[in-house]
Structure formats: structure tokens, C-alpha cells
C-alpha positions as CSV (number, residue, x, y, z in Angstrom):
1,M,-18.5,42.4,-38.8
2,N,-17.5,45.0,-36.3
3,R,-14.5,47.2,-36.4
4,G,-11.9,45.3,-34.8
5,K,-12.8,42.2,-37.1
6,L,-12.4,44.6,-40.2
7,L,-9.4,46.2,-38.8
8,A,-7.9,42.7,-38.2
9,L,-8.9,41.7,-41.7
10,L,-7.2,44.6,-43.5
11,N,-4.2,44.1,-41.3
12,Q,-3.9,40.6,-42.6
13,V,-4.1,41.6,-46.2
14,R,-1.3,44.4,-45.6
15,A,1.0,41.7,-43.9
16,G,0.5,39.3,-46.8
17,K,-1.3,36.7,-44.5
18,L,-4.5,36.8,-46.6
19,S,-5.0,37.3,-50.2
20,A,-7.2,40.3,-51.6
21,D,-9.6,37.7,-53.4
22,R,-9.9,35.8,-50.0
23,A,-10.7,39.1,-48.1
24,L,-13.4,40.2,-50.8
25,H,-14.9,37.0,-50.5
26,R,-15.1,37.5,-46.7
27,L,-16.7,41.1,-47.3
28,R,-19.1,39.9,-50.1
29,H,-22.0,40.5,-47.7
30,L,-21.1,44.0,-46.8
31,P,-22.8,46.5,-46.3
32,T,-26.2,44.7,-46.6
33,E,-27.6,41.1,-47.0
34,H,-30.8,40.5,-48.8
35,L,-32.9,37.5,-47.4
36,G,-35.9,38.3,-49.6
37,F,-38.2,39.5,-46.7
38,A,-35.5,41.5,-45.0
39,R,-32.1,43.5,-45.6
40,I,-30.0,43.0,-42.8
41,D,-27.5,46.1,-42.1
42,N,-24.2,44.5,-41.6
43,H,-22.3,47.8,-41.6
44,R,-24.3,49.1,-38.6
45,A,-21.6,47.6,-36.1
46,I,-19.0,49.5,-38.0
47,R,-20.8,53.1,-38.0
48,Q,-22.4,52.5,-34.5
49,G,-20.4,50.0,-32.5
50,F,-23.2,47.6,-32.2
51,P,-25.1,45.3,-34.7
52,E,-28.7,45.7,-35.9
53,V,-31.2,44.9,-33.4
54,L,-34.0,42.5,-34.2
55,F,-37.5,43.9,-33.5
56,C,-39.6,40.9,-33.5
57,E,-43.2,42.3,-33.3
58,G,-44.9,41.7,-36.6
59,K,-42.6,39.1,-37.8
60,T,-43.2,35.3,-38.1
61,V,-41.0,32.8,-36.2
62,A,-39.2,31.9,-39.5
63,Q,-38.2,35.4,-40.3
64,A,-37.2,36.5,-36.9
65,T,-35.1,33.4,-36.6
66,A,-33.3,33.5,-40.1
67,I,-32.4,37.4,-39.3
68,A,-31.1,36.4,-35.8
69,Q,-28.9,33.7,-37.2
70,R,-27.5,35.8,-39.7
71,I,-26.6,38.5,-37.0
72,L,-25.1,36.2,-35.0
73,E,-23.1,34.6,-37.8
74,R,-21.7,38.1,-38.5
75,H,-21.3,39.6,-35.1
76,G,-21.5,36.9,-32.4
77,M,-24.1,38.8,-30.6
78,L,-27.6,39.7,-30.4
79,L,-30.4,41.9,-29.1
80,A,-33.9,41.2,-29.9
81,T,-36.9,43.2,-28.4
82,R,-40.7,42.5,-28.5
83,A,-40.0,38.9,-28.8
84,S,-42.3,36.1,-27.8
85,R,-41.4,32.5,-25.9
86,E,-41.9,30.9,-29.4
87,I,-39.3,32.9,-31.1
88,F,-37.1,32.6,-28.1
89,K,-37.3,28.9,-28.3
90,A,-36.5,28.9,-32.1
91,I,-33.6,31.1,-31.7
92,K,-32.1,29.1,-28.5
93,T,-31.7,26.0,-31.0
94,K,-29.4,28.2,-33.2
95,A,-27.7,30.1,-30.3
96,P,-27.5,28.0,-27.0
97,R,-26.1,31.0,-24.9
98,A,-29.5,33.1,-25.8
99,L,-31.2,34.2,-22.8
100,F,-34.8,35.3,-22.6
101,H,-35.9,38.2,-20.3
102,P,-39.8,37.7,-19.8
103,L,-40.5,41.3,-18.2
104,S,-39.2,43.0,-21.1
105,H,-39.6,40.3,-23.9
106,T,-36.1,40.6,-25.0
107,I,-33.8,38.0,-26.2
108,V,-30.1,38.5,-25.4
109,V,-26.8,36.6,-27.0
110,K,-24.0,38.4,-25.4
111,P,-20.5,38.0,-26.8
112,A,-18.4,35.3,-25.8
113,R,-15.8,37.7,-24.3
114,P,-17.8,40.6,-23.1
115,L,-16.1,43.8,-22.3
116,D,-16.3,45.1,-18.8
117,P,-19.1,47.5,-18.2
118,V,-18.7,51.3,-18.0
119,G,-19.9,54.1,-16.3
120,R,-23.2,54.1,-14.5
121,V,-26.9,54.3,-16.0
122,L,-29.7,54.3,-13.4
123,V,-33.1,53.0,-14.8
124,L,-35.9,54.1,-12.5
125,S,-39.8,53.1,-12.8
126,A,-42.6,55.2,-11.1
127,G,-44.8,52.2,-10.7
128,T,-44.4,48.0,-10.8
129,S,-46.7,48.3,-13.9
130,D,-43.8,50.4,-15.8
131,I,-41.3,48.0,-14.9
132,P,-41.5,45.8,-18.2
133,V,-40.3,49.4,-20.2
134,A,-37.8,49.9,-17.6
135,E,-36.5,46.5,-18.0
136,E,-36.1,47.0,-22.0
137,A,-33.9,50.1,-21.3
138,A,-31.9,48.2,-18.8
139,V,-31.5,45.2,-20.8
140,T,-30.5,47.3,-23.8
141,A,-28.0,49.6,-22.0
142,D,-26.4,46.6,-20.5
143,I,-25.5,44.5,-23.7
144,L,-24.4,47.8,-25.2
145,G,-21.8,47.9,-22.6
146,S,-23.0,50.1,-19.6
147,R,-23.2,49.2,-15.9
148,V,-26.6,49.4,-15.0
149,E,-28.6,49.7,-11.9
150,T,-32.3,49.8,-11.1
151,L,-35.0,51.7,-8.8
152,Y,-38.3,50.5,-9.3
153,D,-41.6,51.6,-7.8
154,V,-40.4,55.1,-6.7
155,G,-43.4,57.2,-8.1
156,V,-44.4,60.5,-6.6
157,A,-47.4,59.1,-4.8
158,G,-45.1,58.4,-2.2
159,L,-42.4,60.9,-2.9
160,H,-40.1,59.7,0.3
161,R,-39.3,56.8,-1.9
162,I,-37.2,58.8,-4.3
163,L,-36.1,61.1,-1.6
164,D,-34.6,58.1,0.1
165,N,-32.2,57.0,-2.9
166,R,-30.3,60.6,-3.4
167,A,-27.2,58.8,-3.3
168,A,-28.0,56.5,-6.1
169,L,-29.3,59.5,-8.1
170,D,-26.1,61.3,-7.6
171,A,-23.9,58.6,-8.6
172,A,-25.2,57.9,-12.0
173,H,-23.9,59.7,-15.4
174,V,-27.4,59.4,-16.9
175,L,-30.9,58.7,-15.7
176,V,-33.8,56.8,-17.3
177,V,-37.2,57.5,-15.8
178,V,-40.0,55.7,-16.9
179,A,-43.5,56.8,-15.8
180,G,-47.4,56.1,-16.8
181,M,-50.5,57.6,-15.5
182,D,-49.4,61.6,-14.9
183,G,-45.9,61.2,-16.0
184,V,-44.5,63.4,-13.2
185,L,-41.6,61.4,-12.0
186,P,-38.8,62.6,-14.9
187,S,-39.7,66.4,-13.6
188,V,-39.0,65.5,-10.2
189,V,-36.0,63.6,-10.6
190,G,-34.8,66.3,-13.2
191,G,-34.9,68.9,-10.3
192,L,-32.8,66.7,-8.2
193,V,-29.8,66.0,-10.3
194,S,-27.4,67.7,-12.5
195,T,-26.9,65.0,-15.0
196,P,-29.1,64.1,-18.0
197,V,-32.4,62.5,-17.5
198,I,-34.1,60.3,-20.2
199,A,-38.0,60.5,-20.0
200,V,-39.8,57.4,-20.9
201,P,-43.8,57.8,-21.0
202,T,-45.6,54.4,-20.7
203,S,-49.2,53.4,-21.9
204,V,-49.8,52.8,-18.2
205,G,-53.1,54.3,-17.0
206,Y,-56.9,54.8,-16.9
207,G,-59.0,56.5,-19.8
208,A,-57.9,60.0,-19.8
209,S,-54.3,58.9,-19.9
210,F,-54.9,58.0,-23.7
211,Q,-52.6,55.1,-23.7
212,G,-49.6,57.3,-22.7
213,L,-50.3,60.5,-24.5
214,A,-51.0,62.2,-21.1
215,A,-47.7,61.4,-19.8
216,L,-45.9,62.0,-22.9
217,L,-47.4,65.8,-22.9
218,T,-46.7,66.0,-19.1
219,M,-42.7,65.0,-20.1
220,L,-42.6,67.3,-22.9
221,N,-43.9,70.3,-20.8
222,S,-41.4,69.5,-18.0
223,C,-40.3,72.9,-16.3
224,A,-37.1,70.9,-15.1
225,A,-34.1,71.5,-17.2
226,G,-31.8,68.5,-18.8
227,I,-34.6,66.2,-19.8
228,A,-35.1,64.3,-23.1
229,V,-38.2,62.6,-23.8
230,V,-38.7,59.3,-26.2
231,N,-41.7,57.8,-27.7
232,I,-44.2,56.2,-25.5
233,D,-43.2,52.5,-24.2
234,N,-39.8,53.0,-26.2
235,G,-37.4,51.4,-23.6
236,F,-35.1,50.3,-26.2
237,G,-34.5,53.8,-27.4
238,A,-34.0,55.2,-23.9
239,G,-31.4,52.5,-23.3
240,V,-29.4,53.1,-26.5
241,L,-29.5,57.0,-25.8
242,A,-28.4,56.4,-22.1
243,H,-25.5,54.0,-23.1
244,R,-24.6,56.9,-25.6
245,I,-24.3,59.4,-22.9
246,N,-22.9,57.3,-20.3
247,A,-20.0,56.3,-22.7
248,L,-19.2,59.7,-23.4
249,A,-19.1,60.7,-19.9
250,E,-16.8,57.9,-19.1
251,K,-14.4,58.8,-22.0
252,T,-14.5,62.3,-20.4
253,D,-13.7,61.0,-17.0
254,R,-10.9,59.0,-18.4
255,D,-9.3,62.1,-20.4
256,R,-9.6,64.1,-17.4
257,D,-7.8,61.8,-15.2
258,S,-5.1,61.3,-18.0
259,R,-4.8,65.0,-18.2
260,R,-4.2,65.3,-14.4
261,M,-1.7,62.7,-14.4
262,K,0.3,64.4,-17.2
263,R,0.3,67.7,-15.2
264,R,1.6,65.7,-12.2
265,Q,4.5,64.0,-13.9
266,P,6.9,67.0,-14.2
267,E,6.2,67.8,-10.6
268,R,7.0,64.2,-9.6
269,Q,10.1,64.1,-11.6
270,G,11.2,67.3,-10.0
271,Q,10.6,65.9,-6.5
272,E,12.6,62.8,-7.5
273,R,15.4,64.9,-8.9
274,R,15.4,66.8,-5.6
275,F,15.4,63.5,-3.6
276,R,18.4,62.1,-5.6
277,K,20.5,65.4,-5.1
278,R,20.0,65.3,-1.2
279,K,20.8,61.6,-1.2
280,V,24.1,62.2,-3.3
281,S,25.0,65.1,-1.0
282,G,24.5,63.2,2.2
283,P,23.9,64.7,5.6
284,S,25.8,67.7,6.5
285,R,28.7,67.0,9.2
286,G,28.4,70.6,10.7
């Protein structure tokens, strides 16, 4: 149950359209539902605006499917990460609208009436091998409600590739920069923009990359200001953070526009009064 559904339920009770007992019956599974092998956090959508996300790795097909079914029954939407095709096929039988993203290994069931995307999140990958993690970030931010654009294979080995896309960098509210190997790309991007940069190290690289540790340390030691770093291969965490920053930026833009309109309103009213006065007075006959 999300905030909107809970508010509608409470309004029905207040209006006398629904008895308190019936409302209590509908709320019986809040805030958690115990399945024996999992305790589903049904209140997360109310607290954070989006239901619990299903992490499939380490779960059996039956476990993942059961959790997904409960989330879909309560919320009508689903994001599952680190999913296999076998899990997707099982969930697809319960949710025909489910989509599988093979690069990011994510399963998505969007709401029947999704909201229009807001703002702009730009997801970059240093190399083609980093795309699976970048796609996890992009898919996550997308289902949360952000407008997402991608820019892949723009690593520092060919610096002109990123410099040729300055317009895209400048247009974004927040950037997710995914890189393995030396992990330098977030520092380069951070030095080019004034917006927040979320750096994502990946486990891509040869021996001394230590499965992403070298890239992680590079990003943590960046000399560019305004960079936050998430865990190795954590595209999901980057996508969530990017959406939250983007949503705040979008709200700030709307509030600023609203304040401008309010400031202009008295000026417009004054102009209209002066125009009406001239119209009533008519032209001078001299």
C-alpha cells in the first residue's frame, strides 16, 4: 500500500463509506508480512515512496516468485535486481506486464498508470564492459520516476568522447558515472560540471584492479568536489540516490518558477488596471 491508497482508505472511513472493521481488515498485513523465509516491508512505500525492491541473488525461484507476488498484490509494481531468466519466467506467469532487462539482470513491472518522468538523470559508463552496472542504475532511476538518458563507452582513454558531449552533461540534474579499471572517469566528469556526481566502481579490470577495489579507492580519493561514491557494482544504490537528488532538483525548479509567477502577478495586475483606465478615458481630442 502506498501513500495515495492509504489516504484514500482513511478518507473512505471518514466519509462513512467504509467501516472501521473493513479498514482494519485491509490493513491487517501492515507494516510487515511474514512468509516464513522473508518478512516483507509493506510500509516502505509509505515511508520512502517506493515498495521494497527484490534482490534475487541467493534466493530460490520459489522464494523470489512468492515475494514478488506479494509485492505486486500490495503495490502493483515491482523492481527485482540480480535476477535470472528462470526467476523472470516464473514471475511472468504471475505478472504478464513484467519485463526482463538482460544486460542489468533486472525485472520491472511498472504501474498500470505510470507518472510522467521528471528531471534528467544522465548515466555514463567508461567502457562497454561497465554497461551492465550502468543499466542497473538507469533501470532503477527510471522506474522510480526519473527521466533517464545514457552515454556509454566514454572513458578517459579517449577523452574527446566525453568532451564531445558537454551539452548532455550540462543538461542533467545529476550524473551517475560508472567505471572499472583505473576508475578515473568520475573525477574528470566532476571537474566539468556543477551538478552532483555519483561514482560507481565496477569489478571490471585485470589483476591489480582487485575486483573493483582499485577503482573504488581512486573515486574515494578524487580531487574533484561534489562526488559521492557507492559500493562496487552497486548500480541499484546509485540509481536510487540519483532519483532522489533529481526529484529534489525538480521540486526546487518548480518552487522557483512558482515564486517567480507570484512576483510577476502584482505587476501584471497593475498593467491591466492601467490599461483599463486608458480604455475608459479614451483618446484625447486635444
